[in-house]
N, C-alpha and C positions, 0 to 999 in steps of 0.2 A: 537445308540439309536435315535429315532426320536424326533423332537422338541416337539410334543405333549406328548410323554412319559416323557421327561425331565420335562415338566411343571407339569404333574401329579405326577411324582416321587417327585419333589420339594414340591408340595402341600402336598403330603402324609407324607413326612419326617417332614414337619413343622406342621402337624395337631396336634392341642391340643384342648381339649374341652374348648373353650373360649366363654363366652357370653359377649356381649357388649350392653350397652344401647346407642343407637345412636339417636342424634337429627336429625330431618329432616328439610330440607329447601326446598323452592320452586324454587331455582335457578338450572337450568340445561343449559348447553351451547347449541349452535345450533347443532341439530342432524338431520337437514333437508336433508342430503345427505349421501351416503355411505362413502364418503371421510371424512366428518365431524364426523361420527360415529367412524371411525378408528383413527382420531386425538384424540377423547375422550377416546377410548380404551387405546391408548398409554399413555395419560395423567393419567388415573386412575391407571395404573400399576406403573407409575413413581412417583406418589404422593399418594402412598398407605397408608400413615399415616395421610393424611388430613381428617379433620372432614367431615362427610357425603359422603365419597368416595364410600362406599358400595352402597348407593342409586344412586350415579352417575353411577356406574358400572352397576347396575340393569337396568338403562335406556338404556344402550348400547345393551342389549340383549333382544330379542323378548320374550314374554311370552311362545311361543312354540319353543324356542331355543333348538338345539341339538348340542352337541360337539361330533365329531367322532374321536376315537382313530385311530392311524395308524394300519391298518389291520395286519401288521407284529408284532405288540406288543400285540394285543388282545389275552387274555389267559395267558400272562406272569404274574408272581407274583412279587410284590414288598412287601417284608415281607410276611404278611398273606393276602394281598389284591390282588385279581385277576383283571387284567385290563379288563374292559368290552368293548363291541363294541362301546357304546356311553354313554353320560351323558345327563340328562335333564337339564333345566335351574336351577332347585332346587339343583341338585348335583353339578353343576358347581359353582353356587354362594356360596355354602357351602365351597367348596375347595378354592375359591378365598378369601372369608372372612378369613379363617384360614391362608392362605398364606399371605395376607396383614397384619394380626395381628401379625404374628410370624416372618416374614422375617426381617433381619437386614437392608437390602436394596434391592430394585428391580430396574432394568433398562431394559425397553423394548424399542427397536428401530425397527421401521418399515420404512426403508430407503426411499421407494417410496413416503411417505408422504412429505418428504422434497422437492420433485419435484412439488408439487401442485396438485390440483384437476384434471386438464386436464391430467396429467400423470397417475393418479390413475384410472381415468375413471368415467363416469357419466351415469346414466340410460337415456334411450331415453325418449322423450316426451310421456307421457301416460303409461310408464312402471310401473309396481308395484313390479317387482323382478329385482335384479341386482346381477350378479355373478362375482367375481374377483378371478381368480386362480393364483397360484404360487406367492403369496405375500411373499417376503423375510421378515423374522421375526428373530430378535436377542434378546435373553432374558438372563439376568444375575440375578440370585437370590442368594444373600449372606445370609448365615445362621448366620454368625458372622463376625467380622472384617476381618478374614483371610480365611474363607471357604465358598464356594458357588458352584452353578451349573450354567454352561453356555450351552445354546442351540441355535443353529442357524439352520434355515431350511426354508422350503416353506410351506405355508398354503393356503387353499382355503376358501373363505368366500361367503356366500349368504346373501343378505339383502332383506327384504320385507317391502314395504311402508305401514305404519299403518294409521289409521284413523286421526291421528294428523298431518300427512305429514312428520313424522320422518321415518328413514330407519334403524331400529335396525337389528342387526345380527340375522339371523334365523338358519344358519348352519355355523359351524367352524370345 
């Protein structure tokens, strides 16, 4: 099973109709490069119980974000849910919110981030789009103290510079 499928299966397994009142804050970390966005993505998953984390996660994804499932998994069923070709930002944020609220613990590792921004790559001067392919991603979602889902694999990311100078993820 692909990393994307494991993430989605984990989210679907953990989905519960939960509504939360969230306080918003004006603090967001530096999102001024694709590397900084990925650091924040990793942070959000690893601090999923932190106050305001859903708003921080929302800032990582572009308003026109699209998550593409592995073509090999499209059409497969997880329970009664058929895996689609893609999710919009709304669908992704709904799944993430449920995952963050229901998981016992989450650990996301993106090893290249430990090597720094030069290793991850930077957009060229004047660029408004940056694509990083084959990013190693390791995810462990624990549903309780003893049971969980582990996924490792490679993902592609596209970032687009917005009007604020931030580089949110537009395609995953």
